[in-house]
N, C-alpha and C positions, 0 to 999 in steps of 0.2 A: 597688475595687482600683486602685492607681496603678502606673504603670511608668515607669522612668527612661529618659531619652534616651541616657544613657551606657551603653555596653556593648562587649563584645568576644567574637567567636566565631571559632574556628579548627577546620579539619578537614583532614586529610591522608590520602593513600593512594597506592598504587603501581599502575601500569598498564603492562604490557609493558616493564619495566625503567626506568620513569620515575617519579619522585616528584612527585606533584601536591599543592600546598598552597593552601588558600583561607583568607584572613584577612579578616574584616569587623570594623571598629570604628566606633563612632559617638559623637558628642559633641552637646551641645545646640545647637539651631538653630531658628529660627522656621519654616523651610521644610524640604523634603526636598532637601538639597544633596549629591549623590552624585558622588564621584570614583572613577575606576577605572583599574587597571593590569592589563592582560591580556597574555598572550603574543602575539607578533606574528601568529601563525597563527590566532588566534581573535579578533582585533580586530573582525571583522565580526559577532561575536556580542554586542558590547557592549550593544546595545539590548535583547536578550533578557535578559541578566544584569541590566541596570538595571531592567527591568520586574519581574523576579522578586524583586529586592531591595525595590523600592518596594511590592510587594504585601504584604510582611511587615513592613517597617519604615516606619511612617507618616511620622515626622518625624525630623530630626536631620542633622548634618553627618556623612555616611557615607563611609568609605574602603573600597574593595574591592580586594584584592590577590590575584591568582592567578598562581602560578609553577609552571613545569614544569622539572625538572632530571633529567638522566640519572644513573642510579645504577650502571649497568653500565659496566665499564672499557672495553668495546669501542665505546662510543658515540663517534661521530665529531663533532668540533667544530673550528671554525677561528676565527681572530681576524680581525675586520673591521679591517684595518690602517689604512684611510683614516680611519675613525671614531676609532680609538685614537690616531692621530697628531694628530688635531684636538683631542681631549681633552688630550693631553700638552702640545701647544703652548699652549693656553689656561691650563693649570695653571702652566706654566713662566713665562708672561708675568705671571700673577698673583703668583707667587712673587717675581719680580724687582721688581715694583711695591711689594710689601709688605716686601721685603728679608727674606724667609723662605726658608730652604733646605728640602730634603727630597727623599726618593725617591718619585716619583709613580706608579711602575709598578703597585704594588699597588692604588692608588686607581683608576688607569685601567682595570685589568682588571675592576673591580667596576662600572664605569659601564654604563648601559643600552645594549644592542646591540653591545658589544665582542666578546663571545663568541657565535658563531653555530653552531647545530646544522646540519650539512650535510644530514642526512637527515630533518630535522624537517618534517613536513607535518601539516595538520589531519586528524584521524581521527574519523569519526562515533562509533565506540565509545568512543574516548578522551573525546570531548565529553560523552557520556552519563555517564561516570565523573566528569567535572568538575561536571556539573549536580547529581549526587548529593552531592558534597562541598559545593557551594554551599548546598544545602538543609540539610545537617548543620550547617554554620557558622551558618546563619540560626536554626536551632533553639537552638544554643548561645548566640548573642547575645540571643535572645528570653528565654531562661532567666536570663541575666545581668541583663537589664533588669528582669525581674520581681522577682528577688531584691533588687536595689538599690532597686526601688520600695517593697518592704516596709520596708526600712530608712528610706527617706524618709518613709513614712507614720507610722512610729513616732515619728520626730523631730517631724513636723508636729502629730501628736496632742498631744504633750507641750507644744508651744508654744501650741496652741489652748487647752489646759487652763490654761496659765499666764495667758493673756489673760483667760479667764473668772474666774480667781481674783483677778486685779488689779481686774477690774470689780466684783466683789463687795466687795472691800475699799474701793473708791471709794464704794460705796453707804452704807457705814458712816458716812461723813462728812456725809451729808445732814442729819441732825438737828442736828449741831454747827453747820453753816452757818446754819441757821435761827436758832439762838440767838445766834450771833455777829453776824448781820445785825441782829437785834432790838436787841442791845446797842449796836451802832454808831449806829443811828437814835436810840435813847434818849439816848445821849451827845451826839449832835448837837443835840438839843433842850435838853439840860441846859446846854449852853454858853451858851444865851440864855434868861435867866430868863423873859422875856415869852413866848417860844415855849412854854416848859414849862407856864406858867399856862394858856395857850390850847390846850394839847394836846387834841385830840379823839381819843378811843380808836379810833373807827371809821375816821377818816382815817388814823391811825397804822397800823392793821392793813391798810388798803387799800394804803398806800405800801409796807408790808413785803411784801405779796403781789405787788405790781408788780415789786419787785426780785427776789424769789424766782423768779417766772415767767421772768424774763430769764436766770436762772442754772440753771433746771431742766434736768436732763439725762435725764429719764425716757424720752422718745422715743428719744434716742440710745442709751440702754442697751438698750431693747427691740429696736431695729434691729440693734445690734451682736450681741446674743445670737442673733437670727435669722440673721445672716450666718455666725456661728460654727457654728450647727447645719447650715446649708445647705452649708458647706464640708465638714463631716464626712460628710454624706449623699452629697455628690458624690464624695468619696474612696471611699466604700463601694459606689458604683454599679459595674456590671459593666465599664464601659469607662473607661480612663484619659482624663481630660479636663483636661490642663494649662492650656489657654487659658481654660477656664471658671473654674478655680481662681484664675487670675490676675485675672480680672474681679471675682470675689468678694473677693479680698484688697484690691483697689482700693476697693471699697465699705466694707470694714472700716476702711481708712485714713481715709476721709472722716468716719466716725462718731467715730473716736478723736480726730481733729483737732478736731472740733466740741466734744467733751467737754473737750478741753484748753483750748479758747478760753473755755469757760464755767466752768472750774475756778479759782476764786479762793482756793484752799486749798492750803497747801504739801504736805500729805499726799496730796491728790488729784493734784496736779501730778507728784509722785514716781511714782505708779502709772501715770499717763498716759505718762510717759517710758518706763517699763518695758514698757507695752503696745506702744509704737512700736518699741522695740528688738526685741521678739519678732516683730512684724509684718514688719520689715525682713528678718529671718532667714527668715521664711516666704516672702516674695517671692523671695528668692535661691534657695530650694529649688524653688519652683514653676517657675522658669525651666528646670529640668532634668527636668520631668515631661512626658510625652507628652500 
């Protein structure tokens, strides 16, 4: 089973007249890169939230957003005038520089920290409610990642099967190559009558075998099939292993490239190009797997 690094989870609820919203989204990344936006009263809880998220989401570029807003009309709020004036001044200067007009007040009021809750303080019970919502959002994003992982797996299996099919079609050309090489060698001798008269059948067969061994792709075919099977088994294992799949796809690429370098037949080259195209799509998908 594979899981995607892309996901989104959201949970919201109310606590004593306040609406609490938790949003978690993730994109592909080689490491766990987490950014957080928490209410000012709970910024001291950032490490707790970060560790809680990291325990559930192994890798990815992760954004965590937690907001608390009053839903009761009696809630007291005030404008941070100093901060609002600072935002307005900067927007005005930018507008003059770009020669663009506009009313900036709506934008200023939406900027971080402009609206302050006069009576807002950290509350242990409220924090417990936030933690529950964080866990709900984590469950949702995990479900999202699992479902997208299933779609990725379906696509990857199709591309692996395509590579297997192209490889089998390449094998069809092996007997043709032997006959074509035999004809070329004979024609080379026929060009010189003296060489043709002195042609030794054993020597001719030895030379033919020498050329065919240089072009033989049996080992590469066996190794590529082994890598294809290993890729499938890794996907079916209990844990998503994106990095491991990346390593396997690199090995697949080496074998396909070697087959390409040994393929002196137009039909074989065509299928090599098709295999490379499928492998590139596999590598792109693997980047988004945990």
